Structures are given as C-alpha cells and as structure tokens.
N, C-alpha and C positions, 0 to 999 in steps of 0.2 A: 701415790701407790707402789708398792714394791714389785717389782717385777717378777713373773711367773712365768713358765713354759707348762702349759697342761696338753697331754695329749691324750684322748681317748680311745675307745676301741674300736673304732671306723676308723683311723688315721690321720685321725684333723688335728693339727698342731695349732692351739691360739696362744700367741704372743702378746702379752700384756695383759691385764683383767679386765675383764668385760662385763659390765653390769647392764642389766636387761630387764626392764620393767614392760608387764603384758597387763592391759586394761581389762576390765572385766570382757567377756566375750559377749559380744551382740550378735545377735540373729540375722543372718544375710537376706537381704532383701532382694538381692541381684533377680531371681526369678520372677517374682512379684511385680517388680517393675519394668522389666524385659515383657511380661503377658499385659501390664498394663498399657504400655507403650502401642504394642502390637493393637490392641482392643481402641483405643484410641484414634491408631491409623487407618482401620478399616472403617468404622464408625463415623468418624468426620468426612470423609469422601461421599460415603454411601447418601449420609443427608444430605452434604452440600448438593449432589447432584439430584435428590430426590426433591431438594426446595428449589431448585430452579426450574423445575416444569412438573405440569401436572400428569400424572400418569395414571392409568385404571389397571391396577394389580393385584392380587391377593396379598394383604400387608401381613394377616398370620403367617402365611406359607414363608414370606420372603422373611420376618423376625425370625420364624424359627430354623429357616436355613442359615441364618446369622448366627443365631448362640450356637447350633451345633457344629456347624465348619470353623469357628473361630474355637470353641471348645476342643474339639479334636486335635489340629493342628497346633494348637498351643501347648497341648499336654504333649503331645510327640516331641515337638521342638525343646519341650524341658527337659524332657526324660532323657533326649541324644542317645547316644551311640548305637545301640541296634534297634532301639524304637524308631530310630532315623527311617529304619527300612520301609515303615508304614508309609512316610512320605513320600518315597518311590513309586510306593502303592496307589496311594492318592493322586498323583500325577498321571500316573497309569490309566487310573479308572476316569480320571476328568476326561482325557484326550480320545476315551474309546467312548465314553456315552453323549461327549460332544459331536463326537462323529457320528451318532447313532439318533441322536435328536437335530441333526444339521439341519433339517428341512421347518422343524419347529424353532430352530435358534433364529433362523433367516426371515423367518415371518416374524419373529418378535423383534430383530433389529427393523424390519419395514415399518413397523406399528410405532415403535420408539422415533425413529426418524421422522415419521409423518408429523407426530406430536410435536417435535422437536421444530419442524420446518414450519408447522403452522405457526406455532406462539411466536415462535422467531421472527417471522416475515407478515406476522399479524393477518394470514391468509385462514380461506375458509376451506381452501382445496386442497388435496393430501398429493403427496409427491407421487408416491405410489398408488398405483389405482388398483382397482377390482377386489382389495384385499376384504374378507368377509369379518364383518364387526365382530359376531359371535366369538370369534379365535383371539380376538385382541387379549383380554385379561389374561387366559390361559398361556398365550405364547409371550406376554411380556415379563409374565412371572416365571417361565423357564429360564428365558432369559436373563432376569437379575438373577436367581440363584445361582447360575452356572459362571455370575460376574462375582456375587459374592465366595464362590468355591476358590476361582482363580485368585479372589484378593487373600482369600485366608493362605492359599498356597504361598504365593509371594510376599505378603508381609510378614508373615508367621516367622518364616525360613531367614528371609534377610533382615529380620531385626533383632531374633532371637539366638538364632543360630550363629549367622555370619553378616553382622552388620554392613551393608552396603545400600547407599540411596540410588543406584543405577534402575534395577529393577524396579523397585518399588513405585520410584518417579514414572517410569515407562509406562503402569498399570494405572496410575492413579491422574496423573495431568492430566491426561489427552480428554479424559471422560469431564473433567472441571472445564478445559479449555474449549469445549462445543458449545457452553453457556457464554462465557467471556468472551469468545470470538466476536460472537453475535450479538453482545451486549445484554446481555440477561443477568442479572442481578444476582451473584450468591447470596445464600444466608449468611450475615456477619459472623454469626458465632463459630458456625462449622467450618466457615472459610477461615476463619483465625485459628481453627483446630488443626486443620491441613495444615498450614505454612510452619503452628509447632512442630507435627509429625516430621514434616521434612525437614526442618532444622535438628530434630533429634537424631534421627536416624544419620543424619549427615556429619553430625560430630560424634557420634559414637562410634561411627567407621574409621574417625579420623585420632580418634585421642591416641597416643604415642608418648610416655615420656621417656623413650629410650634417648640416651645421649649420644650413642655412637652408630653406625651403618652398617659396620661390618659384626659376623658372627652368629651362632643361634643363640638360643637361650641361657642365662647366667648373668653374670656379673662381672663388670671389669673396674679394677681399683685406679684411682686417682688420688696420688698421695693418701690420706687417711679416709678417703669417702669412696662410695661403692656405687655404681650406677647399673641400672639394668641395661642390658642389650636389648637390639631391636627383637620383634618377636616376644618381648617379655612385657605385656602390658598391665598397668595398675588395675585391678578389677574394679574399676570405678565408674564403666562406660555404662553400665544401664544407669544408674545413678545420676550420670550428667545428663543423658537424654532424659529423664524425668524433671531434672532440674531447668531444664530447657522449658519445657512445655509449661510447666507451672509458672515461670517466670514470664514469658510469655503472655499467660493467659492472666497473670495478676498485674501486669502492665495496660494490658487491653482493658481488664476492669477498671482500675485506678484511674486509667484516662478518661474512659467514659463515665465514671463516678464524678470526677475533679469538673467535666464538662459538664455534667447536669446540675454539681452543687452550686457553680461559680456562673450559671447560664451564660458560660463564655460564649461570645460571638465573634466569627471573625469577620472582617473589614471586607468592605464590595472588592476589594481590589485583590485580596488574595484569594476570594472566593473563585473571582473570575479568571487566578491565574490558575487555580487548581482545577476548575472546569477545563481552562483550555488544555492544560495538562492529560486531563482524564480523557476530553475527547479523542486526542492526537494518538494516546495509546489505545483505545478504544477503535479507532479507525484503523489502525496498525494492519497492514497488509503484505504479503509478499508479492501480492502479485502487481501491486502499486507502491514498490518498494520508494524512489525515488522520492513519490509526493507524501507519504507515510514518515520518510525521515525528515521530510521540509516542515512538516507540520508540526513533529516533535521539536524541531531547534526551534521554530516559531513560539513555539510554547513556552519554551525556557527564555525567549529573549533573544536566543542570535536568528537575526533574520538569512536564512539560507532560499535562495530567489528560484525557486522550482514551481515549473507547472505542467500538467499534461490535462487532454480532456476525456479521460476516462469516464465511463457514467457506472454506477451503479454501486461505486466501492464502500461510500460512508452511508450510514443507515439516518444522518441528520445532519444539519447545519444550525449554526447558533449565530446569531450577530452581536457585535459589542457595540454597537452604535456611536462607531468613532469615527473620523471625518477621512476620508480616501483622499476626496479631491476639492480644491476651491475652485470653480466657475465662476467665471464672469461675464456676462451676458449683455452686448451693447445697447439693445433693445428686446423687450421682453416679449415672448414669442408663443402663440396660441401651438396647442398640440403637445405630444410630447418630444423629449429632445433627446436621442440617441447617441452616445459615446463609444465607439466600437475601440477593440484591441487586437482581435483575433477573429477569421474566418474559417471556417472549418469546411472542407468540400469531400471531404473521404471518409465515410464512417465504415468501417471495420471494426470486429472483435470489439464491439459498442463503446469505440473511441473515435473520435475526431482527428482527421489528421488534414494537412493544408494539399492542394491539388500538388501534384509532384511537379517540379521546376521544368521537367520538360517537355509537361505540356504548354508552356508559355514560350515555346521557339517558336509558336504559330508567326505569320509574319506580320498577323495584325498588331502584334504587340510592338512592332520596328516601327509600325506607322504611328501607332498612338505617341511613340517617342518623336519622330520625326516630324510630325503636326501638332506637337505637345494639346495633344487633346487626349485625356483618357476617361474609361469607364466612370470612375470617381466623381468626375465633372458632368456624367449626362444628365441627371437629375436637376442638378441646377438649372442649366442651359434649357433643358426641354419645359421645367416646369415656369421657367421666367418667359420663354417664348409663348406658352397657353396665357398666364395672366398679365403679359404685356406691363407687367411694372417690377421695378426694382426694387426688390425685399433683401438685399442686401445687408448682411448681419455680421458681427464679429463677436468672435467667444475667445475668452484666456482661461487656459485650462493648468491651473497649478498641482502639482502632485506631490501627495504626503512623503515623507522618506521612506515608508515601506513601498511608496508605488513609485518609485525614481527611475527605476527599471522599464516603467512602460510610459507608452505612448496613444494617446487616445484621440481620436479625430470624429469631426461630428458628419451627415448625410449632408452633401450639397454643397462640399467644398468648390472654391470657384481657384482656376489656377492665376496666380499674378505671378507667375515665374519665379517663384520662393518655396514650391511647394515639390516634396519627391514623393513619389510612387512606387507602392509594393504591388506588382504585377496591377491586376484588377480588386483588390482587395481594399487596400490601405492607404491612406495619404499621410504623410510627416512634414512637418514645417521644417524650412532650408536652415534655420538655428533655434537654437532653446537655448532661453537666457535666464539661469537660476532657477532652472526645476520649469518654468513657465513656457507652454506650447499657444500659439493664437493662430487664428483661422479666419478668413474672409467667407462666408456661407450662405447660403439660400435655405430658411428652415425646410425640412422634409419631414412629414410625420405620416402615418399610415392612412389614417382616418384625412386628413387634409388630401391626401393623395389619390385617395379612393373619390371623393366629392369633386375634387378638380375633374377628375380623370371620366366623371361621369355627366352630371349635369352641368356642371363646373365648365369643361370646354366649351358646350354649345353657346354658352351665355357669354364667355369671351370673346369666341371668335366672331358671333352674331354681333356683338355689340362693336366690334372694330372692323368688323369686314363686310358687315349690312346682309350679311347671306345665312344660311343654316347649314352644317356638316354632320357628317355621319362617320362613328369609328368602327361601323360592323366590319369593314375589309381594308387593307393600306391602300392609300391615296397616290394615284401614281400623275407626276408632275415634272413637267421638261422646263430645266434651267439653262441659265446663259452664263457662264465662268465671268465673262467680262462685265456683266451687271453686277458683280458686288462691289461695293463701292470701296471696301478696304483693300487696298493694294496687296498688302500681306495676306489677306485670307483668298483673296481673287488668283493667287498665284500656288497658293497651297490648293484652292480646291480643284483648279486645273491641272496642277501637275499629279493629285492623285487619281482624278477621273483618266486623265490620258495614261498612266503608269498600269490602270487597271482595266483598260478596254470600256470606259462608261463614254468615252466622246461619239456620240453619233453621229454627227457634222457638225464643221465649223468649231464651237465651243461650247455647245448644247449638249447636256448630258439628262437624263432621265433618273428620280428616284421614288421607289414604292415604300411610302412610307407610312408607320399609323397614325400620325397626326397629320390635323387637315395643312392644307398650304397657304401659307400669305406671303405670296411674291415680295412683296413690298419691305416687308420685315424682314424678310430671309436673306433681301439682298444688301439689306442695311447691318445685317447681324451675321457676317461670314462667319464668323465661328459656330453657329447654330445648324447653319448647312454644312460645314465640316464637320461635326459630329453627326448630324444624319447620316453621311454616308460612313460614316465609320461605326456605328451603330447598325446599320445594316451589314458590316461584314463580319464583326463582331457576335452579333446575333447567334451565328452558325457555329460559333464556337462554345458558348452559351447552351445550347442544346444539346451539342456533343458532350459536354463535360458533366453536366449539371442535373442530369434526371437520371441517375442510376439510382437502383434499390438491391440490397441483398437479394442474393437469388436462392432462399432458401425456405424451408418449410414455415418458420416461423412468420417470415416475411409474407406467406401466401395466408395465411391465417387472417393476419392485419387486414390485408387485403380484401379476405373475403367478408370481414365483419364489418369494414366500411366502402363495400362494393358501391353502395348506393350513391356515394358521393363520389370516388375518383373512379369509377368506370363509366364517366359521362363523356360524350363529345361535343368539343367546343372549337371556337376557333381564336383560342389565344389572345381575345380582346379583353380592354382591361375590364368591360364591365361583367363579363363572363368568368375571368380570372376571379377577382376579386368577390364577386357570388359562391363560387367553389370555396376559395378561401375562408370566406365567413362559415358558411355551412360545417366546414371541418373542425373551424374553432368551437361553432355551437355545439355540435356535436360532443368535442373533446370534454366542453364546461361541463355539458349534462351528465358525462358517464364517469366524471373522475373529481376528487376534491385536493385543493389545493395544501398542502402541507409540507411542513420543514423537516417532518421525521417520518419520512415513507418508509422507511426500512431499505436494508441493503435487497440489492437485487439479487436470487440466487446464481452461484456460478456455473449454473447450468442450464442456465436461461438468457434471453433475449432480451435488452433493457427495454425496447419499445415494446415487443409484445406483451411482457411481463406487466407494463405501465398499463398498457391499453386493455387488456382482454382480461387481468387477473388483478392486480394490487389496485390499481384505479388511484393510486395516491401519489402526489409529485410536486415539486417546484419548477422553476422556470426551465431547466435544462429539460426536463420529463418533457413538457409540453413543447419546448422547441423543437429540440431532438425529434418527436412523434410528428408534430405537424410539417416539418419537415420533407421529412418520409412521404407523409400522405399526399404532400402537396405534388413531389413528385411521379408518385402512384397516378395522381390524374393529371400529369402532363405538362405542370408547371414547374420551369426551372427554378430551385431553392437551395437554399446554402446555410450553415449556421454559423452564428456570430456572438459575441461575449464584449461584456463590459460594464456601463453602468446606463440607466435611465435616468430621465428628469421629467416629470409629468407638470401639467400646468399646476396643479396645487404648490408643488415643490419651488416654483419658478415665484409663485405668487407671494411666497412665505420669506424668500428670499429678501436682505437687506437692499433699497432702493438707494443708491448714490447719488450725490449731486448733481450728476451730468446726466441722469436718466438711467446708466447701466442697473443691474440688478447683478447681487455677488449670492450664491449658494453656496452654502457647504454641503458637500455629497456626502452622505454618510455609505456607512461599509453597506447597509440593507438597499442599496440601490443598485448592488453589484447584479447582474440581469445576464440572461440569454435569452437570444431571441432569432428570430428568422429574419432571412433577406428572401425575398423573392424579386424575379426579372421579370418588369413590365413590359413589352415591347412596346420600345418608341421612345421609353423614360428611362430605362436601364433600373439596376438594384437598390429596391427601397424595402425598410425594413416592414415587418408583419409581425405582430402582436398575437401568439396562441395564448399566453398563460392566463387560466383564468382568473378573473379579479383584477388583473390590470387594465385600464384605459388608457386614453389620453390626457386624462384630465386628475386621475387620482388612482390610487392603489388600495384595494379593498380587497384582502385575503382571506378576510372571516371564512373558516368551514362551513361548508353549506352540503346537504345529504347529496351525496351522489346517486344518481340514478342510473342502474348499469343495466341495460338489456341485452340479451344475446339470442341470433335468430339461428336457430336448429332447423335445417334444410332435409328432406326427405324426396326422393323422386315424385311424390306425389302430396304433399302438403308443405307447408312454410308457416311455422307457428313463433312467437314471438313470447318468450317468457322472461320473469325478472331476474331471473339469477345470470350471476357471472358468465361471461365467454370461456367455457372449458379449456383448458391447455395441456396436448398431450406432450409431457415431458420427453419420451423418448425421442421424437423427432428433433428437439431442438440441435442446432448446430452451430448457434452463436454464443462463444463465449460472452457470459455477462459481467459486464464490472458497472460502477455507477459513477456518473459525473464528479469527479472529486471536487463538490463545493466548499469552500474552504470556510472556514469557522469566520466570525466577523472580521472585517476588512480586508478580505482576499476577493477577489475575480471568483466568479464562478463560473466552475468550466463547463458551459454546459456543451451538449452534444449532439451534433445533427445527424439525420440519417445520410449517409452519405452514398456515392455512386457504390451499385453492388454487380451483380449479376454476372454474365458472363463475361461481358468486357468491363470488367470493375478499374475504375480510376484509382490512383494512387498505389504508393509505393506498396506492394505486398510482398514480406516475407516471409517464407513456409515455416508451419510451428518447429519442421524438425530442424531446420536451418538455426530459429531461434535459440532450441533447448541445447543444439551444438555448440552455439557460441555460448551461452551459459554455464555448458559445462566444462568446456576449454578455459573461459573463465575463471570456473571456481578450482581447474586442478592449476591454473597459473597462481592462484592465490595461497591454495594449498602448499605448492613448491617454494614460493616467496617466503612464506610463514616456515615452513620446515627447515629452509637455508638461513632464514633471521636467527631459530631457534639455536641450530647448529654453530653458528657464527659466535652468538653470545656464548654458549656454554664453553667452546674452545677458548674464546678470548680471556673470560674468567677462569679458566683452568691455569691458563699459562700468568695472568697475573697473579693467582695464588702461589705458582710455582717461583715465579721472579721476584715477586716484592715481598714486603712484610717482614713478620718477624720469623726468625729461622726455626723455631720450636715449631710456629705454626704451619711453615710451609713443609717440613717434613713429615707431619700429620698429613697433611693433605697428599704429596707423596705416596704415604704408605696406604692411605686410603685408594688410592687410584691403582696401585699395585694389585691390591686386591681385587679390584675389579675387571682386572687384565685377567690374571690368574683363574679368576671366575671361568672365564671365555675359556679356559684348559680344564674346564670342571676339575679346578685345584681349589679346594676352601678351606680354612682353618677352622681346627675343632676345638671343642673347650676353651678358647682362647689361648693354646701353648703356642705361643709365638715361633720358640727357637727349635722347637719340634717341627713346627710348620714349614719353617725358611729350610732345614736341612731336607725335607722331604721335598722341594720344590729343587733345591739345588742338584739334590740326585738326579729329577728327571730333565732337568732342564739347563741346571750350569754348563756353560762352555759351548751349548747350542741354541739356546734364547737370548744368552748376556753372558757377560764374561764369567769365568769360574769365582764364585763367591760375593757374586755383585748382589743379589739377594739376600744374603745372610749380611753382609755389610749394612744393607739398605734396614734391613730388622734391628741390628742393632745401636744404629743411631736413631731411630724412632724410638725403641725402648729406653735407650739413654736419656733422651730427651723426655719421654712422659714421665719417666719414675725417678730418673736421678737428676733433673732439672738441668741437664746437661746441654750446652746450645752449640749446635754442629755448625762449621766454618765454611766458607764458602766452596772450597775443596771438595769437602763430604757432600755437599749440596749437588754440585755438578755432576760427580761418578753417580750420584741416585738418579739423577736425570737422565743421564746416560744408557743406567741400567734400564731404567722405564723407557726410552725410546727403543732401544735394541728388543726389549720384549714386545713393545707394540709393533715393529716392523716384522718380527716373525711372526704374530700372529695375523697380521694383514696379509702376507704373502701365505700361509698355511689355509687362509679360509675360501670359501665359494664366493662366486660374484653376487649371490644373494646376504651371504655372512659379510662380505664387505658394505652391502649398504646397509645393512642392519647395524654394524660396528659404525659406521660414518653418519649417517643420518636420526637412525634411529636409539641407540643407546649414546652416540657422540661420544665413542670412546678413543677414534681414533682419526688425524684428519686425511689419510689415505691418498687417492690420488686427484684430489681436489684440482 
C-alpha cells in the first residue's frame, strides 16, 4: 500500500495507511452484570445462613428490607459520580440508627445466639437466660434488617464501584462459618452460589491486561503493537464475573445431573476417605491445632503421630472397623482385659495431664527401684495372696503400623527382671521384637476384684486357714524378718524396716494392713510381705495426689447434684469403695445416653458439668472423666486411663490355636477410656463407668435417658423431671472435648484431675500462654518477612546479572522508576526523554553521576525500539547509577522510611 502522511487538525500524524473496521455497536451490559452479581452475593449469603438454622422473624419485613436496600444501593452505585454522596448518607444513617437501636440489636443477637446454641449443641437450654419470648420476633427481625443494610452497603459498592473481595468476605464468610464450624450443613445450592460470588468478585478485582508496570493511563508501543499501560483495564470485568458465576453453576448442575442419570456410586473406600477428610476439616479448631492438623494429615494418608487429651473439641467419633492390635493370650481369661498406654492425673481446662515429674521425687519411688517391687505389681501379688493359686498368664501384643509408636500393657504384670516401669503408671517390656511386646500377668478385672475383695476373700482365707476374717479395718500383725524363707527377701525386708524405723526389737516389725494375715504364706512369699510394706508407704502418696478436684463453680454444681452419693462417710474399705462407685455408675447410666455423636462442648462450659447436668450424651471419655471426678469428690483416689478393652465375648470370638492360646484382632472400636481407682491393700485397678460396657459384652444401644434435677430452697426439696440448669455466667473452666480420633485411633479420654487450691500438675498462667504464642507469632512473621525480602533481592540480582542484555536493561529501568518514585518523580504520558532531563536537572551530580540516568534511558529506549543490544560495559554503568541512586535515597530516609524501603517495598538492601 502506498505510504501516506496524514495530519488532522488535532496535530496527530498517522504514518502509513490504517484500515479500521468497527462492528455494529452492541448495547453495554456492564451495569446489568454488576447489579446481578451484587444481588447474587446478597441473596446467596442470606439464604445460606437462614437455611442452616430455624429463626422466628417477620419474613415479609425482611424481604421488603432486602428489596429496598438492594435497589437503592445498586441504583446509586450504578449512577456513580455525585450520586455516590448518597452512599455516605446511607453509611452515616446506618451507624446512627444502629446506635439508637443498639439495645434492640443486642437482644436480637442474644435470641439468635440462643437458637444457634440450641440447634448446634442439641440442647433445650438457652445460653442467654431471662429473655422475654414476646420480644424474640421483633428483635431478630430488626437484627436481620440491619445486617441486610450492611450487606447492601458493602457488597454493592465493592462489587460495582471498586471491585475488591476483602470487605465482602469479612461481612459474609463469618456469618456462614458460625454454622460450618459447628458442623451444621449449609443448603447446597446457596452454598455454591456463595462460592461463585466470592470467585467472581476476586476475578473482577484482579483482571488487568496491562503489559508494563510503569506510567499512568495510555499506551506503550513495542514494534508495531500497542499495549495498554497499568490502570487502563479492559472493560470486561463485570462480564468475567458473570461468566464465572454462570460457569460454576453450570458445572454444578451438570455434575449433579450426570450423577443422577448414570446412578454413579462411589466405592466404599472412596466414601470412607471422603468421610475421613470431611470429619477432619469439620473438627478443625485452633484451640486444638496440633490434633486437628494430625487428623487432617492422617485423613490424606500421611501419618502424623500426635495426640493430646483435651475433651470436648470433637462433636463425634467414627470407627473404621480396622485392626489396631493383634493380641494372643496363653489361656482364655474371665472378665474384661484392659490394655493401657496413658494415665492422666491432673485435670485442667478440660484436658488431662500426667502428674508432674517433680512429684515422683518422693523417697518411695527410690525404694521401688531398690527393691524391684513397683505399684504396677501390687494387684498381681495381692490377688495371688488372696486366692492362693497361680493364675499366671502370658500375653503377646502386636501393634499395627499405625500404632507402632505405642506400647500397651495389661494390669497385673509380674516383674521377671525384664520389665521397665514409668513411675506408678505404665510398664514396658525390656525388649520389643518385630513390633511385638509380651508380658507375664495375673488377670485383673473390676468385677472379679469386687467379688474377690467382698465374699471371696473370706472364702479363700477361711478355706486355707480355718478361721474367718474381717476387712472392716486394717489388721495389725507382727512379723520376724529372719523367718522369711527366701534369703533375698529376708535381707530386703530387714533393710527396709531398719532404714524406716519399723524394727521394734531384734528383727521384729509391725504392719497395719487391709488384708488378713497368713504368716505361713507370707514367710514363704517374701515378695508379698515386701509389697505390703511398700504399699503402706505408697498409700500416703496416693491420697496426697489423686483426690484433687477443680475448685470452681462448675464443680460445685456437680457436687451438689450428686451430693447424696459423694458426701458420705466411709472407711475406705473395699466393700464401701465399690458400693460408692457402683452407685455413681448407676446414676450416670440412668441420667445419660451413650452416644458417639454428643456434639461439641461449648467453649464457655466445663466438660464434666456440661455432660452431667445438661447434655447427658457422651461416650467413654465422658463417662470416665466424670466418674474419676465424682470418685475423688467421694474421697476415693482415682485417675484416668486410655487404651483398649477386650471383653469376654471378644476373647471367645478369637481364634483358638493348637496350643490352646487365643488370638484376637482388636478393632479400632475397642479403643477406650476408663477410670483407675485405688483400693487400699490392692493397688490401682480398672473401673468401668461407661454405660453399656460390662465385663462380658459391650451393648451401647441408646436408651432413653432419665434426667432428674433437685431444686432446693430453705423450706422444701422437690424433684422434677427436667435437666439440672446451668448458670453459664459462672463457668470458669474452658471446655474442650476429648479429641477422640476417628476409627483406628486411641480415644483420648479425659479424667478429672487434681484441682482445688493445691492443684497438682504443671499450671501455666493464661497470660503466659498468650504471651508465648504472641512471641511465636511475631517470630514467624519476622521469618516470613525476611524470607520474602531475601527472595526478592536474590531475584532482582539475578535479573540484573544474568540473561539476555535487553531483558536486563528493561528490569533496570523499571527498578529505576520505582526508586525515583520514592523521590516523588514520575514519568508522565510516556515521554521518557523529557522525564530523563527532569531527573538529571534535580539529581544529576547529586544522587548519581551527571548524565547517568539519561544514559540509562537512552540504552533502554534503544533496546526497546531499535532492537539494539547493550554491551556489558553499558550495563555496568547502569548498575552503578542505580546503586548510587539507592544509596542516596537510603541516606536521606528516616528510620521508619528505611524499614519500609528494606522490608515492605524491598527496594534497597540497607544495613542488613
């Protein structure tokens, strides 16, 4: 085509012929799209929230408010310009009327929260007490109207005028999170619409096809192509937003339709994995961050072995029916078999902790090591003494891969020189082959021990000695150390008695003991006599450390509700102890229902108080924790244990081997929590508080709970059929729930631990914890900022030093523009030569060598428009100009500006 030079009256010269064709003009749909997106955002959030809960409000008034506020704010947002002044008027009016109606809004919030509280925790009680029901509808309606007004203000402006996702997310997501956090299902359609809106507003805020980062509006030429600069967006933002919303909905409907038409059904393994992932995310809480992250990683197949013993953080547990342990028993046993791996002693903030290690500095624990008799051996030695029979058994326990870091041990272990002991709680075998542990033990079960210590003891002793015995009070007996037949135990007994001042004359010593005396048997079994001496001393340690109860209003209410069972005088005899424990167990079973989905314990409530006096639903951790605490209130030493349980039916169902042994695959649904109680003269034995659990079978089919509450006044006492009310304002213990793991994990049961004024355990004040986490957060932020700074500096240096020279000079010029921007120097309208002259005028010879920036500009322009490649010498001079300019800016900056340049903008290295 023939070259022409055309100049119009505006002074614009067009070189060469340009052919321009314009398609038929189409009406702009931008305003319609923007209005539609705003309405979708408002409507989806409101409908999603209202679909999760059942509120009582004037639907007509709320609908009218939605239509009015949406129409008004969309109209003024679309008009723009001076009409936006009405937006300011709307914001001021909102704040003024919210202040005037503040009391009504507060009441509305309380009514709404009560409904959320009751539906979330399936409770019949209100969180906020004393509200007049007649005010519920008008107050909730007012609250909803104001929220819709707020939504209209925020969503319309930040969707139509200035698309930005931050504030819209801040006013929409928390409302929906209230339900999602507590496991309430959101309406699927409106949930998808909410997500579509969030994606649309995010896309609208980020769409920018500008090629370069410098300059204001206008175009930059590269060869024969023209590109819009920054701030000159293509006007397709609303269309993109609407496209995203439509795309999300189409994909959702097509997916739903495909599944319905094809009758597609996921495999069981996929469903199981989805449930695991869903449960892990549903149970996620920052209060229980470690356990939450562990559950999530385990759900995705990565085993992060972490557990704690908090209670109340999960609303349910689910079992997978997978094998966690493989147990082989030499001979079948009667009664239940408990395998423990954790013992909790200190209950604080709804979490179980071990007894502080400092407590185990007592002299008695040195004696256990010196004489090689431990509290873990007491039940085996003393039950054998009562029965006069050798019921030794052997158990082999093989852990699954998931449980490889756990060691489980039975009660009644006997020390054969190969057992290691953890204080007075656990026993470990000296060696572990191929993930398998083994123990010699005497079976100990709650029912068998109760019978043994009641009628059985008299039968056994009468049969062996021809006389009857009483257990009403300790029996005092005198022994001679030299009469012990085994020289090892003779020397050990004498040494212990001599060191502790128990020798009365010659080698005689006295023992006050709960079990009857059979001199002949004890002289032949010096280990039992040694255990009696140690148990007498250890008993003092037990009563000092395992009777504490939190000293607060929550526990006072529990004690009051169970006062007829726990405020009784007794002499701590085995018969009296079992009678009290059985009464507590019966009352809890009558007043509660076993459930694997009891709901989360509210964060403002005490775990035990909420279970016993209001919720009345729970599984083993609930019963065990409550039972331990009630036992302590009754003066019975108790603590909390977790592990696995095998009942008689499990053992009978096991595989009988050729040698008579029995092998049982222990499933995850046998993970369990129970109480340990201390019986004077016997030691620590398991006790079962969980409803539906017996020594023979586990039957946890829900039964109707009968809840009684006693209301007392100075003159009368009446019993009603309603739940014991809980005054939430008095709650001072932070609740959380035993993080019972999903199938295949141990139940982290919780036991009520020492509290009161002399609480046992490590107590870290809350402000210390908060300070620690604040410091940790600050340290993490500092590390993140420094890592970002190091990455940017390294990347910039790489761009300056390596690569195509034309690309390098382009980066250098862009960096120079950013530095000059700090000096309030900006290029206008893309006139680079004029801008270079302006910079040289003010800073040439001061911030850098004369002509330095002009040289940099010339090299950059030659590279961009004349395809000229700069040489290394030119690039080094450009770098020198940038370095000098950076040093000048840094020296002139204040301390605050220096930190901004170094860490926020990351323009300079500074004095790092």
